[in-house]
C-alpha positions as CSV (number, residue, x, y, z in Angstrom):
1,M,-14.5,1.0,-45.7
2,P,-15.3,0.8,-42.0
3,K,-12.3,0.5,-39.7
4,Q,-12.5,-2.7,-37.7
5,Q,-12.0,-2.0,-34.0
6,Q,-9.7,-4.1,-32.0
7,P,-11.1,-5.8,-28.9
8,R,-10.5,-3.9,-25.7
9,P,-7.9,-5.4,-23.4
10,E,-9.1,-6.6,-20.0
11,P,-8.4,-4.1,-17.3
12,L,-5.6,-5.1,-14.9
13,D,-7.0,-6.4,-11.6
14,P,-3.9,-7.5,-9.6
15,P,-4.1,-8.8,-6.0
16,M,-3.9,-5.7,-3.7
17,V,-2.8,-7.3,-0.4
18,P,0.9,-7.3,-1.5
19,F,0.8,-3.6,-2.2
20,A,-0.7,-2.9,1.3
21,L,1.9,-5.1,2.9
22,A,4.7,-3.4,1.0
23,G,3.5,0.0,2.1
24,M,3.4,-1.1,5.7
25,A,6.9,-2.6,5.4
26,A,8.2,0.6,3.8
27,W,6.9,2.7,6.7
28,A,8.3,0.2,9.3
29,V,11.7,0.1,7.7
30,T,11.8,3.9,7.4
31,G,10.8,4.3,11.0
32,L,13.5,1.9,12.1
33,V,16.2,3.7,10.1
34,L,15.1,7.0,11.5
35,L,15.2,5.5,15.0
36,L,18.9,5.1,14.5
37,F,19.1,8.9,13.9
38,R,16.8,9.9,16.8
39,D,19.3,12.3,18.3
40,R,20.0,14.1,15.1
41,L,16.3,14.4,14.4
42,A,15.6,15.8,17.8
43,A,18.5,18.3,17.4
44,S,17.1,19.5,14.1
45,G,13.5,19.7,15.2
46,H,12.3,16.7,13.1
47,E,11.5,14.2,15.9
48,N,7.9,14.1,14.6
49,W,9.1,12.1,11.6
50,L,9.2,9.0,13.8
51,W,5.5,9.6,14.7
52,I,4.7,10.0,11.1
53,C,6.3,6.6,10.3
54,L,4.3,5.0,13.1
55,A,1.1,6.6,11.9
56,G,1.8,5.4,8.3
57,F,2.4,1.9,9.6
58,L,-0.7,1.8,11.8
59,W,-2.9,3.3,9.0
60,G,-1.8,0.4,7.0
61,F,-3.9,-2.0,9.0
62,P,-7.3,-0.5,7.9
63,G,-5.9,-0.3,4.4
64,L,-4.8,-4.0,4.6
65,A,-8.4,-4.9,5.7
66,V,-9.9,-3.1,2.8
67,M,-7.5,-4.7,0.3
68,M,-8.2,-8.2,1.8
69,R,-11.9,-7.5,1.2
70,H,-11.1,-6.2,-2.3
71,D,-9.2,-9.4,-3.1
72,A,-12.0,-11.6,-1.8
73,N,-14.5,-9.8,-4.0
74,R,-12.0,-10.1,-6.9
75,R,-11.8,-13.9,-6.5
76,R,-15.6,-14.1,-6.2
77,R,-16.0,-12.1,-9.5
78,R,-13.5,-14.3,-11.3
79,A,-15.1,-17.5,-10.1
80,A,-18.5,-16.3,-11.2
81,G,-17.4,-15.1,-14.6
């Protein structure tokens, strides 16, 4: 007796812009918190952590642009299908 296959579930395709914004917010909040401890960071040789947070936040802008394009294509695909 052949085994009946269940239909495959549709792959998840959530909107991606909120994820990009959340990542940017996480870098910004972390940078602001570390800014409060700037003297301790400098004393322990970790002042570059602030620059890392700034870079993470700024790299979020190209990521946000890519995710906006992805979401626009996603809406177009769903409207066509």
